[in-house]
C-alpha positions in Angstrom: 0.0 0.0 0.0 1.3 3.5 -0.9 0.9 6.9 0.6 -2.0 7.8 -1.7 -3.8 4.6 -0.7 -3.4 5.3 3.0 -4.6 8.9 2.4 -7.8 7.7 0.6 -8.5 5.1 3.2 -8.1 7.6 6.0 -10.4 10.0 4.3 -13.0 7.3 3.9 -12.5 6.1 7.5 -13.2 9.6 8.7 -16.5 9.5 6.7 -15.3 12.4 4.5 -17.0 11.6 1.1 -15.8 14.6 -0.8 -12.2 15.2 -1.6 -12.7 19.0 -1.3 -13.8 18.5 2.3 -10.6 16.6 3.1 -8.5 19.2 1.4 -10.2 21.8 3.6 -9.3 19.7 6.7 -5.7 19.8 5.5 -5.9 23.4 4.6 -4.8 22.8 1.0 -6.4 23.3 -2.4 -8.7 20.6 -3.8 -6.6 20.2 -6.9 -3.4 19.6 -4.9 -5.3 17.1 -2.7 -6.5 15.3 -5.8 -2.9 15.0 -6.9 -1.9 13.6 -3.5 -4.7 11.0 -3.4 -4.1 9.9 -7.0 -0.4 9.4 -6.3 0.7 12.0 -8.8 2.4 14.1 -6.1 4.4 13.2 -3.0 3.5 14.8 0.3 5.6 17.7 1.6 6.8 17.9 5.2 4.0 20.4 5.8 1.4 17.9 4.6 2.9 15.1 6.7 2.8 17.3 9.7 -0.9 18.2 9.1 -1.7 14.5 8.7 0.1 13.7 11.9 -1.8 16.4 13.8 -5.1 15.3 12.3 -4.7 11.6 12.6 -2.2 11.2 15.4 -0.3 8.8 13.2 3.4 9.4 12.7 5.1 10.5 9.5 6.5 7.0 9.1 3.0 5.6 8.8 2.1 8.0 6.1 5.3 7.5 4.1 6.0 3.8 4.6 3.0 2.3 6.3 4.9 1.8 9.6 2.8 2.6 12.6 4.4 1.3 15.7 6.7 -1.3 17.1 10.2 -2.3 16.0 9.8 -1.1 12.4 8.8 2.3 13.6 11.7 2.6 16.1 14.1 1.7 13.4 12.6 4.0 10.7 12.0 7.1 12.8 14.4 9.9 12.2 16.6 10.8 15.1 15.8 14.1 16.8 12.5 14.3 14.9 10.5 15.7 17.8 13.1 18.4 18.5 13.3 19.4 14.8 9.5 19.6 14.6 9.2 21.6 17.8 11.8 24.1 16.6 10.0 24.5 13.3 6.6 24.9 14.8 7.9 27.4 17.4 9.6 29.4 14.7 6.5 29.4 12.5 4.4 30.9 15.2 7.0 33.4 16.2 7.9 32.1 19.6 11.5 31.1 18.8 13.9 33.6 17.3 17.7 33.7 17.2 19.0 36.0 19.9 15.8 35.9 22.0 15.6 34.2 25.3 13.3 31.3 25.8 10.0 31.7 27.6 9.0 29.1 30.2 6.4 27.7 27.7 9.1 27.4 24.9 11.5 25.7 27.3 8.8 23.2 28.3 8.0 22.3 24.6 11.7 21.9 23.8 12.3 19.8 26.9 9.4 17.5 26.1 10.7 17.1 22.5 14.2 16.3 23.8 12.9 13.7 26.2 10.9 12.0 23.4 13.9 12.0 21.2 16.3 10.6 23.9 13.7 7.9 24.6 13.6 7.0 21.0 17.4 6.8 20.8 17.6 4.5 23.8 14.8 2.3 22.4 16.7 2.1 19.1 20.0 1.2 20.9 18.2 -1.5 22.9 16.7 -3.0 19.8 20.2 -3.2 18.3 21.5 -4.8 21.5 23.7 -1.8 22.3 21.7 -0.5 25.2 22.7 -1.1 28.7 20.0 -2.9 30.5 18.6 -1.4 33.7 20.7 -1.1 36.8 
Protein backbone atom coordinates (compact mmCIF):
# COMPACT_ATOMS: atom_id res chain seq x y z
CA UNK A 1 0.00 0.00 0.00
CA UNK A 2 1.31 3.46 -0.95
CA UNK A 3 0.87 6.91 0.61
CA UNK A 4 -2.04 7.79 -1.68
CA UNK A 5 -3.85 4.57 -0.67
CA UNK A 6 -3.40 5.34 3.03
CA UNK A 7 -4.63 8.89 2.43
CA UNK A 8 -7.75 7.72 0.60
CA UNK A 9 -8.48 5.06 3.23
CA UNK A 10 -8.06 7.62 6.00
CA UNK A 11 -10.45 10.04 4.29
CA UNK A 12 -13.01 7.28 3.90
CA UNK A 13 -12.51 6.06 7.49
CA UNK A 14 -13.23 9.61 8.67
CA UNK A 15 -16.48 9.51 6.72
CA UNK A 16 -15.35 12.39 4.52
CA UNK A 17 -16.96 11.62 1.15
CA UNK A 18 -15.81 14.64 -0.81
CA UNK A 19 -12.17 15.25 -1.57
CA UNK A 20 -12.68 18.99 -1.27
CA UNK A 21 -13.78 18.50 2.34
CA UNK A 22 -10.61 16.56 3.10
CA UNK A 23 -8.54 19.23 1.36
CA UNK A 24 -10.18 21.81 3.62
CA UNK A 25 -9.28 19.73 6.70
CA UNK A 26 -5.66 19.75 5.55
CA UNK A 27 -5.88 23.44 4.60
CA UNK A 28 -4.77 22.81 1.02
CA UNK A 29 -6.38 23.29 -2.36
CA UNK A 30 -8.69 20.64 -3.76
CA UNK A 31 -6.61 20.17 -6.92
CA UNK A 32 -3.44 19.61 -4.87
CA UNK A 33 -5.30 17.13 -2.66
CA UNK A 34 -6.48 15.28 -5.78
CA UNK A 35 -2.86 14.98 -6.94
CA UNK A 36 -1.87 13.56 -3.55
CA UNK A 37 -4.68 11.04 -3.43
CA UNK A 38 -4.11 9.94 -7.03
CA UNK A 39 -0.42 9.37 -6.34
CA UNK A 40 0.71 12.03 -8.82
CA UNK A 41 2.38 14.11 -6.08
CA UNK A 42 4.39 13.22 -3.01
CA UNK A 43 3.48 14.85 0.31
CA UNK A 44 5.58 17.71 1.63
CA UNK A 45 6.81 17.89 5.22
CA UNK A 46 4.00 20.38 5.84
CA UNK A 47 1.35 17.94 4.60
CA UNK A 48 2.86 15.13 6.65
CA UNK A 49 2.80 17.33 9.75
CA UNK A 50 -0.85 18.22 9.14
CA UNK A 51 -1.73 14.54 8.69
CA UNK A 52 0.08 13.70 11.91
CA UNK A 53 -1.83 16.39 13.81
CA UNK A 54 -5.14 15.34 12.30
CA UNK A 55 -4.70 11.57 12.57
CA UNK A 56 -2.20 11.19 15.42
CA UNK A 57 -0.30 8.76 13.19
CA UNK A 58 3.43 9.35 12.67
CA UNK A 59 5.09 10.53 9.48
CA UNK A 60 6.55 7.03 9.06
CA UNK A 61 3.04 5.62 8.83
CA UNK A 62 2.08 8.03 6.07
CA UNK A 63 5.30 7.53 4.12
CA UNK A 64 6.01 3.83 4.65
CA UNK A 65 2.99 2.28 6.34
CA UNK A 66 4.91 1.85 9.60
CA UNK A 67 2.77 2.61 12.62
CA UNK A 68 4.44 1.26 15.74
CA UNK A 69 6.75 -1.34 17.15
CA UNK A 70 10.20 -2.34 16.02
CA UNK A 71 9.83 -1.12 12.43
CA UNK A 72 8.76 2.32 13.65
CA UNK A 73 11.65 2.63 16.08
CA UNK A 74 14.14 1.69 13.36
CA UNK A 75 12.63 3.96 10.69
CA UNK A 76 11.98 7.06 12.82
CA UNK A 77 14.38 9.93 12.21
CA UNK A 78 16.59 10.83 15.13
CA UNK A 79 15.79 14.14 16.81
CA UNK A 80 12.52 14.28 14.87
CA UNK A 81 10.53 15.72 17.79
CA UNK A 82 13.05 18.43 18.51
CA UNK A 83 13.26 19.45 14.84
CA UNK A 84 9.47 19.57 14.60
CA UNK A 85 9.17 21.58 17.82
CA UNK A 86 11.77 24.10 16.63
CA UNK A 87 10.03 24.46 13.25
CA UNK A 88 6.62 24.95 14.83
CA UNK A 89 7.87 27.41 17.45
CA UNK A 90 9.61 29.42 14.73
CA UNK A 91 6.52 29.37 12.51
CA UNK A 92 4.37 30.90 15.24
CA UNK A 93 7.05 33.43 16.16
CA UNK A 94 7.93 32.11 19.62
CA UNK A 95 11.48 31.09 18.79
CA UNK A 96 13.94 33.56 17.29
CA UNK A 97 17.71 33.68 17.24
CA UNK A 98 19.05 36.00 19.94
CA UNK A 99 15.85 35.89 22.00
CA UNK A 100 15.63 34.18 25.34
CA UNK A 101 13.26 31.27 25.82
CA UNK A 102 9.99 31.73 27.63
CA UNK A 103 8.97 29.08 30.16
CA UNK A 104 6.45 27.68 27.67
CA UNK A 105 9.06 27.39 24.92
CA UNK A 106 11.47 25.69 27.33
CA UNK A 107 8.76 23.18 28.28
CA UNK A 108 8.04 22.33 24.65
CA UNK A 109 11.73 21.93 23.83
CA UNK A 110 12.29 19.81 26.94
CA UNK A 111 9.37 17.50 26.11
CA UNK A 112 10.65 17.09 22.55
CA UNK A 113 14.15 16.34 23.82
CA UNK A 114 12.86 13.70 26.25
CA UNK A 115 10.88 12.03 23.44
CA UNK A 116 13.95 11.99 21.19
CA UNK A 117 16.28 10.63 23.90
CA UNK A 118 13.72 7.91 24.64
CA UNK A 119 13.64 7.00 20.96
CA UNK A 120 17.44 6.80 20.76
CA UNK A 121 17.58 4.55 23.84
CA UNK A 122 14.85 2.29 22.41
CA UNK A 123 16.70 2.07 19.11
CA UNK A 124 19.97 1.16 20.86
CA UNK A 125 18.18 -1.45 22.93
CA UNK A 126 16.71 -3.01 19.79
CA UNK A 127 20.18 -3.23 18.29
CA UNK A 128 21.53 -4.79 21.49
CA UNK A 129 23.74 -1.80 22.27
CA UNK A 130 21.71 -0.47 25.17
CA UNK A 131 22.70 -1.05 28.74
CA UNK A 132 19.97 -2.93 30.52
CA UNK A 133 18.58 -1.38 33.70
CA UNK A 134 20.69 -1.12 36.83
